[in-house]
TORKOL-922676 format. One record per residue (C-alpha): residue number from 1; x, y, z. Coordinates in steps of 0.2 Angstrom, whole numbers. Layout:
BEGIN
{k=NUM	x=X	y=Y	z=Z}
...
END
This chain:
BEGIN
{k=1	x=694	y=573	z=461}
{k=2	x=692	y=577	z=479}
{k=3	x=694	y=595	z=476}
{k=4	x=680	y=595	z=463}
{k=5	x=668	y=586	z=475}
{k=6	x=673	y=599	z=489}
{k=7	x=668	y=613	z=477}
{k=8	x=652	y=604	z=473}
{k=9	x=647	y=601	z=491}
{k=10	x=649	y=619	z=494}
{k=11	x=635	y=622	z=481}
{k=12	x=622	y=611	z=489}
{k=13	x=605	y=621	z=490}
{k=14	x=611	y=634	z=477}
{k=15	x=600	y=637	z=462}
{k=16	x=610	y=631	z=448}
{k=17	x=609	y=632	z=429}
{k=18	x=613	y=616	z=420}
{k=19	x=617	y=616	z=401}
{k=20	x=613	y=599	z=393}
{k=21	x=622	y=592	z=377}
{k=22	x=605	y=594	z=368}
{k=23	x=604	y=612	z=371}
{k=24	x=591	y=612	z=385}
{k=25	x=595	y=622	z=401}
{k=26	x=588	y=616	z=418}
{k=27	x=587	y=629	z=432}
{k=28	x=584	y=621	z=449}
{k=29	x=590	y=620	z=467}
{k=30	x=604	y=607	z=468}
{k=31	x=600	y=594	z=482}
{k=32	x=613	y=581	z=479}
{k=33	x=626	y=575	z=467}
{k=34	x=638	y=560	z=465}
{k=35	x=655	y=555	z=458}
{k=36	x=647	y=554	z=440}
{k=37	x=640	y=572	z=442}
{k=38	x=622	y=565	z=442}
{k=39	x=612	y=579	z=450}
{k=40	x=596	y=580	z=460}
{k=41	x=587	y=596	z=457}
{k=42	x=571	y=603	z=465}
{k=43	x=559	y=616	z=459}
{k=44	x=567	y=614	z=441}
{k=45	x=562	y=623	z=426}
{k=46	x=567	y=618	z=408}
{k=47	x=571	y=631	z=395}
{k=48	x=574	y=626	z=377}
{k=49	x=575	y=635	z=360}
{k=50	x=563	y=630	z=347}
{k=51	x=564	y=635	z=328}
{k=52	x=547	y=635	z=319}
{k=53	x=542	y=641	z=302}
{k=54	x=534	y=658	z=303}
{k=55	x=515	y=659	z=301}
{k=56	x=506	y=673	z=292}
{k=57	x=503	y=681	z=309}
{k=58	x=521	y=681	z=313}
{k=59	x=529	y=683	z=296}
{k=60	x=536	y=699	z=290}
{k=61	x=525	y=709	z=278}
{k=62	x=528	y=706	z=260}
{k=63	x=536	y=688	z=263}
{k=64	x=532	y=674	z=251}
{k=65	x=526	y=657	z=257}
{k=66	x=540	y=648	z=247}
{k=67	x=554	y=656	z=258}
{k=68	x=545	y=656	z=275}
{k=69	x=557	y=663	z=288}
{k=70	x=561	y=653	z=303}
{k=71	x=556	y=660	z=320}
{k=72	x=566	y=655	z=335}
{k=73	x=557	y=656	z=352}
{k=74	x=561	y=650	z=370}
{k=75	x=549	y=638	z=378}
{k=76	x=548	y=635	z=397}
{k=77	x=541	y=621	z=407}
{k=78	x=540	y=617	z=425}
{k=79	x=548	y=599	z=429}
{k=80	x=549	y=599	z=448}
{k=81	x=560	y=586	z=456}
{k=82	x=572	y=578	z=444}
{k=83	x=588	y=568	z=442}
{k=84	x=600	y=574	z=428}
{k=85	x=612	y=562	z=422}
{k=86	x=630	y=568	z=422}
{k=87	x=635	y=561	z=405}
{k=88	x=622	y=574	z=398}
{k=89	x=629	y=589	z=407}
{k=90	x=640	y=602	z=398}
{k=91	x=641	y=615	z=410}
{k=92	x=635	y=621	z=427}
{k=93	x=633	y=639	z=434}
{k=94	x=627	y=647	z=449}
{k=95	x=610	y=656	z=447}
{k=96	x=607	y=662	z=465}
{k=97	x=613	y=657	z=482}
{k=98	x=602	y=646	z=494}
{k=99	x=587	y=654	z=501}
{k=100	x=590	y=662	z=518}
{k=101	x=574	y=653	z=526}
{k=102	x=572	y=636	z=518}
{k=103	x=554	y=634	z=525}
{k=104	x=549	y=650	z=515}
{k=105	x=548	y=639	z=500}
{k=106	x=535	y=628	z=508}
{k=107	x=525	y=643	z=515}
{k=108	x=528	y=637	z=533}
{k=109	x=526	y=650	z=547}
{k=110	x=540	y=652	z=560}
{k=111	x=528	y=650	z=575}
{k=112	x=524	y=632	z=577}
{k=113	x=529	y=626	z=559}
{k=114	x=510	y=626	z=553}
{k=115	x=508	y=629	z=535}
{k=116	x=503	y=647	z=532}
{k=117	x=498	y=648	z=514}
{k=118	x=500	y=631	z=506}
{k=119	x=489	y=629	z=491}
{k=120	x=481	y=613	z=487}
{k=121	x=488	y=604	z=473}
{k=122	x=480	y=593	z=459}
{k=123	x=478	y=578	z=471}
{k=124	x=475	y=566	z=457}
{k=125	x=486	y=550	z=457}
{k=126	x=488	y=541	z=441}
{k=127	x=496	y=524	z=438}
{k=128	x=512	y=523	z=429}
{k=129	x=518	y=509	z=418}
{k=130	x=509	y=497	z=406}
{k=131	x=494	y=487	z=412}
{k=132	x=491	y=496	z=428}
{k=133	x=473	y=497	z=432}
{k=134	x=465	y=514	z=434}
{k=135	x=456	y=517	z=450}
{k=136	x=453	y=505	z=464}
{k=137	x=453	y=487	z=457}
{k=138	x=450	y=478	z=473}
{k=139	x=463	y=467	z=482}
{k=140	x=476	y=458	z=473}
{k=141	x=473	y=440	z=468}
{k=142	x=474	y=428	z=483}
{k=143	x=473	y=442	z=496}
{k=144	x=457	y=442	z=506}
{k=145	x=440	y=436	z=500}
{k=146	x=434	y=417	z=501}
{k=147	x=447	y=403	z=500}
{k=148	x=450	y=396	z=482}
{k=149	x=441	y=380	z=477}
{k=150	x=448	y=363	z=479}
{k=151	x=463	y=362	z=467}
{k=152	x=465	y=381	z=467}
{k=153	x=460	y=383	z=449}
{k=154	x=444	y=387	z=439}
{k=155	x=434	y=371	z=436}
{k=156	x=441	y=361	z=450}
{k=157	x=428	y=352	z=462}
{k=158	x=421	y=365	z=473}
{k=159	x=419	y=356	z=490}
{k=160	x=432	y=367	z=498}
{k=161	x=419	y=380	z=501}
{k=162	x=407	y=369	z=511}
{k=163	x=400	y=359	z=497}
{k=164	x=399	y=340	z=498}
{k=165	x=415	y=330	z=493}
{k=166	x=414	y=321	z=476}
{k=167	x=407	y=303	z=477}
{k=168	x=419	y=290	z=483}
{k=169	x=431	y=303	z=491}
{k=170	x=440	y=295	z=505}
{k=171	x=456	y=304	z=501}
{k=172	x=461	y=299	z=483}
{k=173	x=446	y=306	z=473}
{k=174	x=443	y=289	z=464}
{k=175	x=428	y=278	z=466}
{k=176	x=430	y=267	z=481}
{k=177	x=445	y=275	z=487}
{k=178	x=457	y=265	z=476}
{k=179	x=469	y=270	z=463}
{k=180	x=465	y=266	z=445}
{k=181	x=473	y=250	z=438}
{k=182	x=489	y=251	z=429}
{k=183	x=507	y=256	z=434}
{k=184	x=509	y=270	z=446}
{k=185	x=513	y=287	z=440}
{k=186	x=531	y=293	z=439}
{k=187	x=538	y=299	z=455}
{k=188	x=524	y=290	z=465}
{k=189	x=529	y=286	z=483}
{k=190	x=518	y=273	z=491}
{k=191	x=512	y=277	z=509}
{k=192	x=522	y=269	z=524}
{k=193	x=512	y=257	z=534}
END
């Protein structure tokens, strides 16, 4: 096991081709791995083979519609930074050695490390997950703004915001400052005198 990890550590920053158990192939620069052979790849491209029924434009001349031949093509898409689960990997192969100048990938000039030709990206952030509001929705509930009304729930008396206290409010909220007649509520502790 230690020998395998030693070989893998020697392949850090190499451009690797990873073959998955569903037939896809990922090509990207290997940044990290772990004991389960989970891989972190950057600048990753995915290649997969797709079989489709041939259309009239791609079908051979004289072919009938009832027996439409299948056409196999390879699709490519750019994924970027990904984590590939080791349980899904069938094989790994070296595509190319690490770049001689790692900063060349970012378009950084050698003098001063100032970006030389970095193109601006899309720059659009979008929420991920269910129920996330789109755009600026203001502060979270309870953060900033005016303090909540007395009681902390809608419909509670509003004297917490500078309004007058309810009639007969010397501390209990009942007329005359007395509790209503009857037994005390469960868990009631009388004040000490």
